[in-house]
VEXVO-803519 format. One line per 10 residues: number of its first residue (from 1); their letters; for each residue y, x, z negated of C-alpha. Coordinates in steps of 0.5 Angstrom, whole numbers, plus 500, padded with zeros to 3 digits. Layout:
VEXVO-803519
NUM = a = Y/X/Z | ... $
END
This chain:
VEXVO-803519
1 = mswvvagrva = 485/470/474 | 492/470/472 | 496/473/478 | 503/475/474 | 506/482/474 | 505/485/468 | 510/489/464 | 511/496/465 | 509/498/458 | 503/503/458 $
11 = svvavtagla = 502/510/461 | 495/512/463 | 493/519/461 | 492/524/466 | 485/528/466 | 481/531/472 | 474/527/474 | 469/529/480 | 467/524/484 | 462/523/490 $
21 = vgcarfdesa = 465/526/496 | 464/522/503 | 465/524/510 | 467/517/513 | 473/517/518 | 477/511/521 | 482/512/526 | 487/507/528 | 489/511/534 | 496/513/536 $
31 = skpftpaptv = 499/516/542 | 506/519/539 | 506/526/540 | 508/531/535 | 515/531/532 | 520/535/528 | 520/534/520 | 522/528/517 | 529/526/518 | 532/519/517 $
41 = hpegmgptna = 537/514/521 | 540/509/515 | 542/503/517 | 544/498/511 | 540/502/506 | 541/500/498 | 539/494/494 | 540/487/495 | 541/481/491 | 538/475/496 $
51 = pktppsaapr = 539/468/494 | 532/465/492 | 530/460/497 | 528/453/495 | 522/450/497 | 522/445/503 | 517/441/507 | 521/441/514 | 517/445/520 | 519/452/522 $
61 = ptgpcidpdp = 523/452/528 | 520/455/534 | 521/461/538 | 520/468/540 | 517/472/534 | 518/466/530 | 511/465/527 | 510/457/525 | 506/460/519 | 511/459/513 $
71 = lvigtcldtt = 507/465/509 | 509/470/515 | 515/473/513 | 516/479/518 | 513/478/526 | 513/482/532 | 512/489/528 | 509/495/530 | 503/497/527 | 504/497/519 $
81 = ggvaplpdgq = 503/502/514 | 505/500/507 | 509/494/504 | 514/494/498 | 517/487/495 | 524/488/492 | 525/486/485 | 528/479/487 | 522/477/490 | 525/474/496 $
91 = qglvtervsg = 526/481/500 | 521/487/501 | 520/493/505 | 515/494/511 | 513/501/514 | 511/502/521 | 506/507/521 | 507/510/528 | 515/509/530 | 517/511/523 $
101 = rilkvtvvtp = 521/505/521 | 522/502/515 | 524/495/515 | 527/490/511 | 524/483/511 | 526/476/508 | 523/470/505 | 526/464/508 | 524/456/507 | 520/453/512 $
111 = dqpqpqpvev = 526/450/516 | 530/456/517 | 530/460/523 | 525/466/521 | 530/472/521 | 528/479/525 | 527/485/520 | 532/489/519 | 531/497/520 | 534/501/514 $
121 = arldvdaagd = 531/508/515 | 527/511/521 | 523/518/519 | 520/522/525 | 513/523/523 | 506/525/527 | 502/519/528 | 496/522/531 | 490/519/528 | 491/515/522 $
131 = ggltdvalsp = 497/519/520 | 505/517/520 | 509/513/515 | 503/510/511 | 506/508/505 | 513/506/501 | 515/505/494 | 521/503/491 | 524/507/485 | 523/504/478 $
141 = tysedgliya = 530/504/478 | 531/501/485 | 536/496/483 | 541/501/480 | 540/507/485 | 537/504/491 | 532/510/492 | 526/509/497 | 520/514/497 | 515/514/503 $
151 = yvttpsdnrv = 508/518/504 | 509/521/511 | 505/526/516 | 509/531/519 | 507/536/524 | 504/541/519 | 502/537/513 | 502/530/509 | 508/529/504 | 512/525/500 $
161 = vrigaggsvk = 519/524/501 | 525/521/497 | 530/517/501 | 537/516/498 | 542/510/499 | 546/515/503 | 541/516/508 | 539/523/506 | 531/525/506 | 529/530/501 $
171 = piltgipkgs = 521/533/500 | 518/531/493 | 511/533/494 | 509/538/500 | 503/542/503 | 498/536/502 | 493/538/508 | 493/535/514 | 487/534/519 | 485/530/525 $
181 = tgnrgaidfl = 483/524/521 | 484/523/513 | 492/523/513 | 493/516/510 | 496/516/503 | 499/511/498 | 504/512/493 | 506/507/487 | 510/508/480 | 507/507/473 $
191 = ddkmlvltgd = 513/507/469 | 517/513/471 | 511/517/474 | 509/517/481 | 502/516/483 | 500/519/489 | 493/518/493 | 491/523/498 | 486/523/504 | 481/529/505 $
201 = ggnpgaaadr = 485/531/511 | 478/531/515 | 475/536/510 | 470/533/504 | 470/540/501 | 477/540/500 | 477/533/496 | 472/537/492 | 476/543/491 | 480/543/485 $
211 = gslagkllri = 485/547/488 | 487/543/494 | 491/537/494 | 487/533/499 | 482/528/497 | 486/527/490 | 489/522/486 | 495/525/483 | 501/524/478 | 508/527/478 $
221 = ddpapggsnp = 511/526/472 | 518/528/475 | 518/525/482 | 525/529/484 | 526/534/489 | 524/541/486 | 521/538/480 | 514/536/482 | 508/539/479 | 502/534/480 $
231 = qvlasgvgva = 497/533/475 | 490/531/478 | 487/524/475 | 481/524/480 | 478/528/486 | 473/527/491 | 477/521/495 | 475/520/502 | 479/516/507 | 485/514/502 $
241 = ggvcpdhkds = 486/506/501 | 491/504/496 | 493/506/489 | 496/500/484 | 497/501/477 | 496/494/473 | 502/497/468 | 497/495/462 | 492/500/461 | 489/501/468 $
251 = iwftdrtaaa = 490/505/475 | 486/502/481 | 485/506/487 | 481/505/493 | 478/509/498 | 472/510/504 | 466/514/504 | 460/515/508 | 456/512/503 | 461/506/502 $
261 = drlqrvaadg = 468/503/501 | 470/504/493 | 474/500/488 | 475/505/483 | 479/505/476 | 482/510/472 | 482/508/464 | 488/510/459 | 483/515/456 | 483/519/463 $
271 = tvstawtwpd = 476/516/465 | 474/515/472 | 469/510/474 | 467/506/480 | 468/499/479 | 465/496/486 | 462/499/492 | 462/496/499 | 456/499/503 | 457/495/509 $
281 = hpgvagcaaa = 464/498/510 | 469/492/510 | 475/497/511 | 478/497/504 | 486/499/505 | 492/497/500 | 491/494/493 | 495/490/488 | 493/490/481 | 494/484/476 $
291 = vdgvaiamtd = 492/485/469 | 486/482/470 | 484/483/477 | 485/487/483 | 487/485/491 | 484/489/496 | 486/489/503 | 480/489/508 | 481/492/515 | 475/491/518 $
301 = akalafadad = 473/484/514 | 480/482/516 | 481/479/509 | 484/480/502 | 479/481/497 | 480/479/490 | 476/482/485 | 476/479/478 | 476/484/472 | 473/483/465 $
311 = pkthavttap = 480/483/461 | 476/487/455 | 471/492/459 | 475/492/466 | 468/491/469 | 467/487/476 | 461/484/475 | 461/479/481 | 462/480/488 | 470/480/490 $
321 = amaaqdkyga = 472/473/493 | 475/474/500 | 481/470/502 | 485/468/508 | 479/471/512 | 480/472/519 | 486/468/519 | 491/474/520 | 487/479/523 | 486/486/520 $
331 = lngaalapdg = 490/488/513 | 492/494/511 | 498/495/506 | 498/491/500 | 503/490/494 | 504/485/488 | 511/481/488 | 514/478/482 | 511/471/483 | 504/473/484 $
341 = fvwvgtinkq = 504/473/491 | 500/479/495 | 504/481/500 | 500/484/506 | 501/488/513 | 497/487/519 | 495/492/524 | 492/488/530 | 496/492/535 | 491/497/535 $
351 = gkpgpfddrv = 486/492/537 | 487/485/540 | 494/483/538 | 496/476/537 | 503/473/540 | 507/475/533 | 503/481/531 | 504/485/527 | 506/481/521 | 508/481/514 $
361 = vripppkgga = 504/475/510 | 505/473/503 | 498/471/501 | 498/466/494 | 494/468/488 | 487/465/487 | 486/458/484 | 482/458/477 | 479/465/478 | 477/470/484 $
371 = gggpd = 472/465/486 | 477/460/488 | 482/464/492 | 486/461/498 | 483/459/504 $
END
């Protein structure tokens, strides 16, 4: 498998397709009460041009919130949501699902002190159940406009908002049904179009209802305030995991149903197919796609699964290989960086956290195919 970032060269045609409906739930348990609709408190917003760090074999300094693992780039976080590497690949954003904070983390050489994450924005969210600030994505022209998009839960709904470089928050898509569970959502961009994966809000019937925004994979051609007119790409989504286009000819997404956890694909002609299922429910979460495979964060299996897809048929014919299993704990958000590393966020605070949890980790791509992933 060659894990490099593909060019943004192709848009996928939208078409609605019905999928099997499930009713499985997961609850990351939060204690924050209902809060007002999203507001933001910016601090250091906008694009950055951090210098690239040369390799070093020196040991990392020790101290509080300095993880000795050189692949860890953010420590002592609250329960994470989504991650998004910046265009330079040396910095990135991570969300805290419960606190509503968006933080900037930085890659440093092992011999450098690990800098503390910097807060760039804070949203007021309702984090009950699996809701809150569940994902983040950069504008396709982030280097010029500094715009950030987020998937959030409010007291009344789930929604997508845009955060301007000046700190203003504007709604892009509102009215996504909210429930006691199934509020998690995911976002990404395919060229200049936004992809939005919504959970079923605890109502499998809504996921199958073409008139509801719940339990869908949506495409927004104009992700600007007042300009959204979502088109349905797929229905029947259970608990939303992640959405990740390969910027060639596939949109991949993951979800959890009563029967199995699933990896699904939307082809260039709009056909929706299930590429792989996990009846043992390893807890599929965020995903990151290359041109010939998909990496899937696993919450319960505590690993990053690499699914090798045939470059012509896109079929996944062998079981995805588990990488870094039990090394970093429960994984949640995932995103592909320009150098081919997969950035993941952990969600160990909801269980038995270690001294550096929660964290953002860079996991290297597999060696020689999905079956040869990193330890």
